[in-house]
NULUMTI-979178 format. One line per 3 residues: number of its first residue (from 1); for each residue x, y, z of N, C-alpha, C. Coordinates in steps of 0.001 Angstrom, whole numbers, plus 500000, padded with zeros to 6 digits. Layout:
! residues N
NUM) X/Y/Z/X/Y/Z/X/Y/Z ~ ...;
This chain:
! residues 286
1) 638216/801694/874529/638612/800109/873660/639018/799458/874580 ~ 640645/799369/875103/640890/797992/875906/640199/798427/877585 ~ 639972/799278/877277/639581/799977/878776/638051/799318/878494;
4) 637564/798907/877153/636368/798168/877109/636399/796547/877768 ~ 637722/795827/878057/638133/794807/878249/637930/795063/880068 ~ 637579/795976/880460/636899/796147/881876/636055/794784/881822;
7) 635460/794847/881048/634040/793720/880677/634482/792367/880771 ~ 635814/792162/880921/636255/790680/881229/636154/790445/882548 ~ 636601/790951/883312/636847/790463/884403/635489/790214/884938;
10) 634184/790925/884837/632720/790631/885019/632652/789443/884758 ~ 632712/788875/883618/632980/787939/882958/633595/786464/883743 ~ 634587/786930/884347/635481/786120/885235/634397/785552/886679;
13) 635045/784280/886830/634257/784015/888408/635183/784742/890016 ~ 634881/785094/890596/635397/785720/891620/636051/784800/892724 ~ 637278/784447/891906/637722/783859/892742/639657/784069/892958;
16) 639438/785546/892947/640743/786179/892956/641342/786248/894144 ~ 642604/786185/894421/643420/785952/895299/644347/787247/895811 ~ 645502/787070/896223/645870/788107/896547/646723/789175/895233;
19) 646690/790164/894716/647156/790761/893722/648645/791456/893863 ~ 649707/791721/893271/650978/791722/893070/651018/793169/893821 ~ 652257/793143/894985/652432/794270/895709/652748/795657/894355;
22) 653000/795413/893084/653092/796784/892217/651998/797350/892446 ~ 650845/796576/892249/649187/797373/891935/649466/798033/893249 ~ 649553/798490/894142/649385/799031/895610/650550/800021/894810;
25) 651576/800263/894453/652069/800760/894722/651431/801954/893588 ~ 651046/801229/892310/650306/801922/891475/649462/803243/892088 ~ 648605/802638/892696/648025/803154/893232/647817/804909/894216;
28) 649223/804972/894390/649702/805752/895011/650155/806612/894375 ~ 650250/806948/893025/650300/807360/892119/649736/808599/891536 ~ 649354/809978/892061/648547/810881/892002/647770/811183/890581;
31) 646852/811552/890341/646034/811807/889166/646286/812737/888761 ~ 646511/813315/886686/647221/813930/886322/646105/814711/885722 ~ 646544/815799/884890/645011/816837/884218/644924/815414/883112;
34) 643229/816197/882610/643179/814908/881362/643424/816126/880215 ~ 644399/815460/879396/645048/815275/878000/643593/817110/877496 ~ 644460/817669/876699/643700/818848/875938/643111/817870/874827;
37) 641953/819260/874152/641180/818227/873228/641889/817981/872138 ~ 642911/819290/872013/643137/818955/870935/644808/817740/870598 ~ 645128/817863/871859/645621/816527/871571/645518/815024/871401;
40) 644573/815454/872527/643697/813823/872445/643028/813689/870428 ~ 642489/815035/869968/642396/814790/868427/643269/814529/867373 ~ 644310/814888/867750/645431/814583/867464/645382/812944/867096;
43) 645349/812471/868228/645687/810894/868651/644556/810265/868486 ~ 643363/810361/867940/641914/809664/867335/642647/809636/866023 ~ 642812/810619/865739/643273/810695/864059/644104/809400/863494;
46) 644828/808928/864287/645601/808437/864175/645018/806504/864460 ~ 643481/806474/865019/642790/805345/865422/642543/804554/864040 ~ 642821/802884/863693/642340/802169/862844/641154/801757/863894;
49) 639825/801982/863161/638865/800839/863611/639238/800005/862957 ~ 638931/798526/863883/639217/797705/863397/638040/796148/864055 ~ 638523/795052/863528/637798/794230/864128/638717/792735/864506;
52) 638881/792468/866011/640430/791088/865958/639042/790134/866618 ~ 640244/788873/866457/639680/787811/867473/641165/787126/867954 ~ 640900/787062/869270/641911/786665/870221/641403/785097/870714;
55) 642861/784533/870775/642398/783222/872055/642876/783234/873233 ~ 641753/782781/874151/641644/782745/875554/642391/781966/875975 ~ 643327/781829/877065/643832/780750/877809/644274/781063/879000;
58) 644360/780017/879587/644738/780278/881023/646638/780038/881337 ~ 647588/781357/880875/648683/781408/881368/649093/780382/882915 ~ 648495/781119/883463/649664/780398/884724/648020/780442/886581;
61) 648734/779506/886964/647376/779329/888135/648364/779280/889645 ~ 648152/779788/890425/649251/779422/891381/648536/778856/892524 ~ 649340/778355/893306/649081/777519/894180/647644/777453/895155;
64) 646613/776780/895296/645560/777286/895881/645036/777789/895092 ~ 644647/778126/893628/643704/778654/893123/642700/777623/892574 ~ 641838/778122/892390/640444/777185/892109/639731/776668/890522;
67) 641086/777901/889812/640772/777596/888618/642152/776736/887573 ~ 641710/775803/887046/643100/774714/886848/643069/775041/884993 ~ 642000/775827/884599/642084/775405/883147/641114/776748/882478;
70) 641578/777601/881079/640594/778621/881240/640926/778471/879565 ~ 639867/778383/879127/639897/778727/877439/638643/779314/876430 ~ 638775/779741/875057/638030/780098/874589/638425/781314/873791;
73) 637772/782308/873390/638129/783364/872227/637268/784395/872507 ~ 637777/785323/872101/637225/787331/872377/637324/787315/871020 ~ 636249/787892/870588/636091/789063/869652/635825/790862/869716;
76) 636531/791421/869358/636871/792846/869673/636481/793632/868082 ~ 635980/794797/868161/635330/795634/867712/635590/797015/867980 ~ 636100/797769/867102/636010/799254/867377/635924/799825/865898;
79) 634432/800605/866307/634236/801064/864493/633817/802478/865279 ~ 634236/803703/864194/633898/804888/863851/632379/804916/863436 ~ 631761/805666/864488/630281/806011/863979/630073/807068/863730;
82) 631011/808067/863547/630989/809226/863154/630764/810511/863997 ~ 629810/810522/864664/629464/811423/866174/630073/810495/866970 ~ 630336/809561/867251/630583/808766/868330/631528/807453/867871;
85) 632516/806348/868934/632885/805539/868651/631955/803967/869386 ~ 632218/802949/868737/630901/801795/868816/632215/800803/869304 ~ 631751/800266/870007/632286/798599/870483/631640/797389/870585;
88) 632253/796680/870421/631760/795115/870625/632483/794550/871077 ~ 632627/793464/872273/632870/792601/872642/632019/791394/872657 ~ 632441/790127/872409/632493/788903/872908/632753/787773/873500;
91) 632786/787300/874849/633869/786225/875090/632649/785424/874650 ~ 633603/784123/874180/632988/782911/874633/634797/781975/875385 ~ 633768/781866/876777/634861/780892/877842/634527/779903/878407;
94) 635430/779350/878576/635295/777850/879453/635566/777770/880618 ~ 635589/777415/881887/636624/777734/882907/636488/776307/883697 ~ 637540/775768/884211/637689/774397/884402/638420/774407/885728;
97) 637478/774116/886754/637761/774254/888409/638663/772878/888648 ~ 639856/773393/889644/640136/772336/890427/639712/770987/891008 ~ 638158/771249/891832/637464/770195/892151/636811/769400/890664;
100) 637170/769851/889227/636950/768795/888195/635186/769209/887741 ~ 634416/770580/888606/633711/771206/887161/634170/771933/886579 ~ 633088/772512/885452/633322/773266/884362/632557/774308/884281;
103) 632565/775317/883812/631376/776640/883444/631856/777336/882161 ~ 630690/777530/881705/630827/777780/879552/629258/778807/879891 ~ 630918/780101/879470/630604/781323/879553/630359/782128/878386;
106) 629120/782730/878024/629482/783679/876777/629101/784952/877379 ~ 629427/786182/877074/628779/787400/877011/629290/788526/875742 ~ 628083/789629/875886/627891/790146/875028/628367/791358/875215;
109) 629063/792270/875115/629309/793340/875588/629330/794703/874595 ~ 628737/795586/874448/628525/797044/873058/627986/798354/874450 ~ 629014/799579/873178/629207/800340/873772/628853/801371/872941;
112) 628379/802777/872863/628766/803993/872254/629202/804903/872908 ~ 630337/805833/872819/630806/807004/873234/630673/808222/872283 ~ 630676/808810/872930/630446/810389/871971/632310/811056/871844;
115) 632656/811731/871077/633817/811759/870648/634448/812652/871320 ~ 633457/813239/872130/633891/814720/873038/634298/813604/874793 ~ 633759/812328/874270/633658/812029/875658/633001/812110/876892;
118) 631774/812595/876094/631101/813847/877663/629698/812164/877806 ~ 629527/811510/877096/628472/810809/876695/628290/809347/876035 ~ 627564/808513/876678/627703/806721/876811/626881/805827/876785;
121) 626825/805212/875944/625566/804270/876459/626248/802773/876414 ~ 625713/801521/877444/626599/800380/877581/625094/799280/877488 ~ 625514/798091/877350/624736/797230/876958/625364/796053/877506;
124) 625424/795438/878227/626592/794082/878636/625132/792631/878819 ~ 625448/791206/878306/624290/790462/878449/625572/789449/878846 ~ 625030/788758/879901/625822/787522/880278/625186/786031/880317;
127) 625656/784935/879997/624926/784000/879709/625874/782943/880295 ~ 625677/781605/881057/626302/780492/881848/625428/779397/881748 ~ 626372/779107/881065/625791/777406/881018/624352/777455/879978;
130) 624398/778170/879668/623120/778504/878768/621973/779423/879013 ~ 622381/779439/880516/621019/780479/880808/621445/782153/880898 ~ 620704/782761/881525/620863/784340/881306/620944/784547/882921;
133) 622302/784787/883443/622881/785454/884669/623022/786152/884408 ~ 623462/787421/883771/623439/789273/883861/622673/789706/882599 ~ 622526/790984/883438/622050/791624/882339/621948/793163/882530;
136) 622838/793909/882037/623350/795537/881849/622596/796232/880951 ~ 621913/797371/881529/621605/798288/880343/621621/800177/880950 ~ 622108/801218/880326/621454/801929/880460/622727/802936/880035;
139) 623066/805043/880400/623450/805154/879095/624454/806261/880557 ~ 625374/807199/880472/626155/808089/881268/626335/809369/880650 ~ 626512/810589/881496/626587/811793/881115/627417/812055/881907;
142) 628836/813195/881311/628886/814055/881978/628746/815704/881905 ~ 628902/816434/882989/628563/817497/882684/629891/818299/881921 ~ 630683/817998/881917/631571/818732/881282/632887/818217/881422;
145) 633991/817772/880900/635938/817484/880462/635661/816617/882207 ~ 635481/817927/883581/635912/817213/884685/634890/817662/885437 ~ 633850/817259/885274/632686/817899/886114/632005/817426/886775;
148) 632455/815863/886650/631385/814576/886877/630069/814606/886289 ~ 629414/813738/886757/628021/813457/885712/627245/812329/887114 ~ 626540/811670/885830/625532/810602/886202/625087/809727/885372;
151) 625214/808399/886012/624760/807161/884980/623281/806735/885403 ~ 622640/806423/884029/621612/806005/884401/620933/804518/884157 ~ 621233/803426/885111/620881/802293/884532/619403/801726/884206;
154) 619026/800799/883157/617856/800241/883182/617171/798806/883770 ~ 618731/798283/883528/618588/797151/884382/619676/797000/885009 ~ 620586/795821/885871/619709/794937/885894/618094/795453/886804;
157) 617650/796334/887146/616853/797310/888140/616649/798415/887733 ~ 616346/799751/887620/616427/801194/887532/617207/801803/888806 ~ 617905/802756/888143/618862/803391/889140/619698/804586/888840;
160) 620128/805434/889592/621185/806220/889417/621718/806466/890028 ~ 623228/806789/889418/624776/806928/889806/625075/807765/890104 ~ 625966/808585/890890/626333/810191/890839/628061/809325/890319;
163) 628374/810505/889386/629750/809810/889071/631040/811263/889225 ~ 632284/810674/890133/632663/812093/890688/633616/812636/889578 ~ 633786/814016/889717/634703/814733/889289/636020/813753/888446;
166) 636235/814188/887083/637589/813906/886286/637325/812286/886588 ~ 635883/811755/886026/635494/810390/885402/635387/810509/884197 ~ 636243/809179/883118/636262/808923/882232/635756/807801/881568;
169) 634922/807930/880239/634590/806700/880034/635640/805783/879101 ~ 635700/804917/878641/636565/804044/878285/637054/804020/876880 ~ 636468/804685/876048/637460/804627/874994/638863/806288/874896;
172) 637844/807314/875855/638396/808418/876244/639832/808105/876834 ~ 639491/806821/877536/640843/806362/878713/641741/806254/877720 ~ 641258/804992/876655/642235/804814/876048/643076/805358/874726;
175) 642657/806714/874765/643168/807673/874029/644173/808579/874872 ~ 643389/808862/876009/644704/809144/877253/645414/808860/876846 ~ 645654/807042/877968/646916/806442/877493/647895/806575/876073;
178) 647460/806520/874958/648224/807185/873896/648543/808223/874006 ~ 647545/809341/874509/648543/810852/874578/649896/810587/875426 ~ 648921/810005/876652/650084/809981/877484/651635/809516/877218;
181) 651483/808215/876477/652563/807497/875783/653324/808225/875269 ~ 652723/809136/874150/653402/809804/872886/654246/810680/873801 ~ 653085/810983/874719/654266/812611/875347/655372/811852/875968;
184) 655435/810841/876519/656420/809909/877165/656502/810557/878749 ~ 654982/810290/879179/654618/810600/880541/653922/809158/881032 ~ 654897/808548/881640/654341/807228/882005/653489/806472/883036;
187) 653576/807861/883561/652152/807677/885335/650748/808329/884987 ~ 649642/807532/885615/649422/808003/885769/647513/807676/886237 ~ 647002/808161/886649/645513/806939/887313/644294/808417/887228;
190) 643759/807861/886793/641666/807972/886354/640593/807222/887200 ~ 639497/807687/887243/638390/807163/887891/637992/806748/886553 ~ 637672/805758/886207/636531/805246/884732/635311/804809/885341;
193) 634253/804819/884151/633030/804185/884280/632852/803488/883289 ~ 632557/802022/883086/632391/801321/881631/631016/800665/881195 ~ 630158/801070/882900/628887/799976/882259/628988/798884/882939;
196) 630218/798092/882840/630418/796697/882730/629269/796181/883302 ~ 629198/796398/884959/628067/796261/886041/627471/797184/886962 ~ 626535/796828/887636/625882/797781/888159/626431/798213/889297;
199) 628203/797979/889608/628745/798570/891320/629282/800168/891019 ~ 629419/800858/889867/630027/801968/890165/631578/802099/889177 ~ 632051/803048/889348/633516/803522/889055/634660/802683/889403;
202) 635332/802298/888669/636737/801928/889264/637465/803294/888742 ~ 638877/803168/889710/640041/803323/889831/641295/802764/888885 ~ 641815/803301/887775/642661/802764/886963/643842/803368/887326;
205) 644915/802757/887454/646307/803172/887558/647065/802629/886809 ~ 647699/803431/885498/648231/802813/884648/650004/803603/884262 ~ 650943/802603/884055/652398/802741/883925/652094/802199/882375;
208) 653199/803307/881340/653389/803084/879841/654718/803146/879989 ~ 655409/801709/879516/656662/801658/879373/657312/802819/877996 ~ 658572/802140/877710/659161/802749/876437/658811/802501/875488;
211) 658501/803630/874773/657903/802848/873255/658847/802222/871825 ~ 658142/801745/871375/659280/800346/871109/658567/800394/869571 ~ 660001/799504/868249/659016/799261/867268/658536/798029/866958;
214) 657379/798387/866105/656716/796741/866087/657750/795756/865501 ~ 656752/794668/865924/657619/793304/865770/658059/793308/863771 ~ 659186/792770/863917/659329/792579/862788/658707/791144/861899;
217) 658184/790399/862966/657695/789298/862296/656383/789255/862141 ~ 655718/790589/862486/654171/790694/862148/654212/790865/860720 ~ 652886/789987/859842/652773/789637/859127/651579/790532/858287;
220) 650982/791581/859084/649910/791879/858500/650250/793804/858596 ~ 650352/794220/857831/649781/795661/857659/649428/796237/859247 ~ 648760/796429/859231/647762/796971/860759/649144/796305/861324;
223) 649936/796096/861619/650689/795937/863280/651672/796231/862960 ~ 652135/796444/861396/653519/797594/861472/653411/799072/861618 ~ 652957/799707/862864/653005/800707/862746/654662/801436/863321;
226) 654854/802983/863439/655760/803330/863700/656142/802539/865482 ~ 654955/803055/866396/655646/802991/867221/654232/802137/867976 ~ 654960/801659/868757/653893/800471/869939/654492/800832/871985;
229) 653933/800732/872952/654209/800571/873866/653427/799119/874657 ~ 654682/798944/875976/654129/797722/877308/653024/798796/878576 ~ 652080/798475/878010/651297/799124/879329/650715/798372/880826;
232) 650659/798732/881398/650469/798427/882738/649546/798239/883616 ~ 648449/797906/883436/647434/798522/884345/646533/798098/885752 ~ 646152/798734/886913/645722/798365/887587/644647/798466/888153;
235) 643387/797736/888982/641793/798021/889165/641907/797975/890014 ~ 640783/799021/890489/640793/799533/892626/638892/799658/892772 ~ 638234/799022/892638/636908/799686/893119/636657/800481/893314;
238) 636342/801589/893788/636114/803137/894205/635395/802427/895583 ~ 634482/801578/895482/634144/801063/896852/634869/800576/897941 ~ 635843/799793/897434/636900/798827/898042/638286/799747/898943;
241) 638377/799472/899820/639389/799952/900525/640720/799200/900635 ~ 640508/798249/899997/641523/797627/899221/643183/798637/899207 ~ 644046/798521/899447/645513/798332/898998/646154/797595/897879;
244) 644912/796673/897330/645449/795913/896370/644600/795960/895252 ~ 645126/795721/894240/643999/795871/892909/643087/794541/893113 ~ 642244/795031/892294/641356/793785/892077/641891/792821/891044;
247) 642489/793388/889825/643028/792553/888772/643915/793519/888371 ~ 644827/793139/887265/645643/793730/886760/645463/793364/885471 ~ 646063/794777/884384/646504/794164/882560/647295/794660/882144;
250) 648009/793824/881400/649353/794332/880732/649469/794121/879045 ~ 649537/794955/878994/649309/794618/876858/649923/795238/876230 ~ 650219/795186/874981/650991/795847/874077/650398/796541/873118;
253) 650303/797859/873318/649101/798901/872703/650347/799263/871382 ~ 649691/799420/869855/650222/800304/869528/649763/801199/868926 ~ 650070/802518/867979/649735/803713/868589/648386/804255/867569;
256) 648201/803034/866915/646772/802886/865940/645621/802869/866404 ~ 645782/802345/868332/644687/801469/868894/644300/799760/868773 ~ 645078/799204/868160/645464/797795/868116/645995/797237/869545;
259) 644999/796172/870019/646138/795310/870923/646744/794256/870532 ~ 648105/794324/870481/649273/792889/869934/648692/791659/870701 ~ 648791/792106/872049/648458/791258/872847/648408/791474/874017;
262) 647856/790964/875057/647357/791357/876287/647257/789882/877721 ~ 647304/790460/879206/647237/789473/879739/646782/789968/880886 ~ 645586/788910/881376/644867/789669/882541/644843/788984/884133;
265) 645889/789580/884860/646618/788847/886379/645132/789120/887331 ~ 644666/787858/887685/644012/788155/889003/644540/787633/890342 ~ 645651/788010/890342/646499/787304/891679/646315/785877/891915;
268) 645587/785073/891302/645992/783678/891914/645512/782604/890854 ~ 645120/783413/889160/645424/782921/887950/645555/783917/887310 ~ 646242/783555/885652/646369/784774/884946/645904/784066/883195;
271) 645233/784867/882677/645015/784475/881328/645181/785148/880334 ~ 645873/784515/879310/646549/785238/878389/645529/785020/877098 ~ 645723/786624/875921/644712/786780/875078/645750/786854/873591;
274) 646048/785880/873098/646909/786284/872016/645796/786524/870338 ~ 646939/787522/870002/646103/788261/868577/646229/787131/867188 ~ 644604/786321/866882/644503/785455/865624/644369/786188/864489;
277) 643556/786992/864717/643239/787861/863168/643062/789211/863596 ~ 643775/790220/862764/642953/791332/862653/642396/791967/861295 ~ 640913/792534/861345/640591/792907/860025/640105/794771/860221;
280) 640694/795708/859250/640238/796656/859375/639054/797392/858967 ~ 638663/798251/859814/637165/798545/859274/637310/800724/858877 ~ 635997/800625/858038/636344/801678/857835/636649/802975/858550;
283) 636822/804132/858170/636874/805379/859028/635453/806115/858268 ~ 635178/807157/859599/633858/807299/858760/633567/808333/858322 ~ 634787/809061/857659/635114/810178/856755/634504/811584/857224;
286) 633996/811146/858315/632925/812598/858839/633728/813786/858869;
C-alpha cells in the first residue's frame, strides 16, 4: 500500500542532498523473519479497501536546495480484487525551482498483487510538462515466501532481473508493518520490489512507534479505529553502497491500512501529504 508510495520518489526530481543520520542507523538493523501466513491473514482481515485524496505541498527546503516549491494532489486507491490486491496512484505535481523554472509532472501507477504475496504486476506512466517521460511495465514472481524470484520488464525495454531471497512486494510489506506494529516489534528491514522503475529492489528499514488512539478530531468513521502507529521508513537502493538513505518517509498508519498523514524527506527538501478525503471501497466477500 504505502509501499506503493515508493512510486513517489520516481516522480520527484533527483535533487536529493544528505539524508538524516538516523537513516544510516536504521540500515544497521538486521532483517527479521517474515511474519507467518496466519498472522498476515489476521492483519489483512482488518484492511479497509479505500480511495483517498491527499494534498501535496512543500513542508521545508534546506539551504542550497534547488526546490523552492511543491504543490499538487495525489489520489490513492487500495482495492480488494478477491484473488489479490489492486492499487492505483495518480500524482499531479508542480515543482518550482530556486532558479525560477517550474515543472509539471503527472504520474499514474497501477499494480496487482496476489494475496499470498508471490505474484505481482506493475504499470507506471509518467508525463513531464505534458510529454511522456517514462513508462515501466512488467510482472514479478517469487518462488516461495523466502526463496527469491525474478522480475520481467516489457517496458522501457525487455529485461529480466533476479530478486534476492526474502524479497517482498509492496502490499505484503504494508501488511508486515501492521503485523510488527500489532506485535510490538518496532524494528525490521526487508528488500522490497515495487516496479516503480527499472533499477531493481530497495532495502527498506522500518521503525514503528508506540500505538496510539485515533485523533478525537477525526470526523470520518474510517479514521476512528482502535489503534494507529507512527511509522518511519528509510529507503536504500540495493545497487548503492551509500550508508545514507535515498529518502525517508514518515506516516501515521491506522490498523485498517489507511494513512492518516505522510511526509517524505529527501534530505534537502521535504514534502507533506495531508488527507483531504477518504471513501470506503467494498471488500470482495470471497
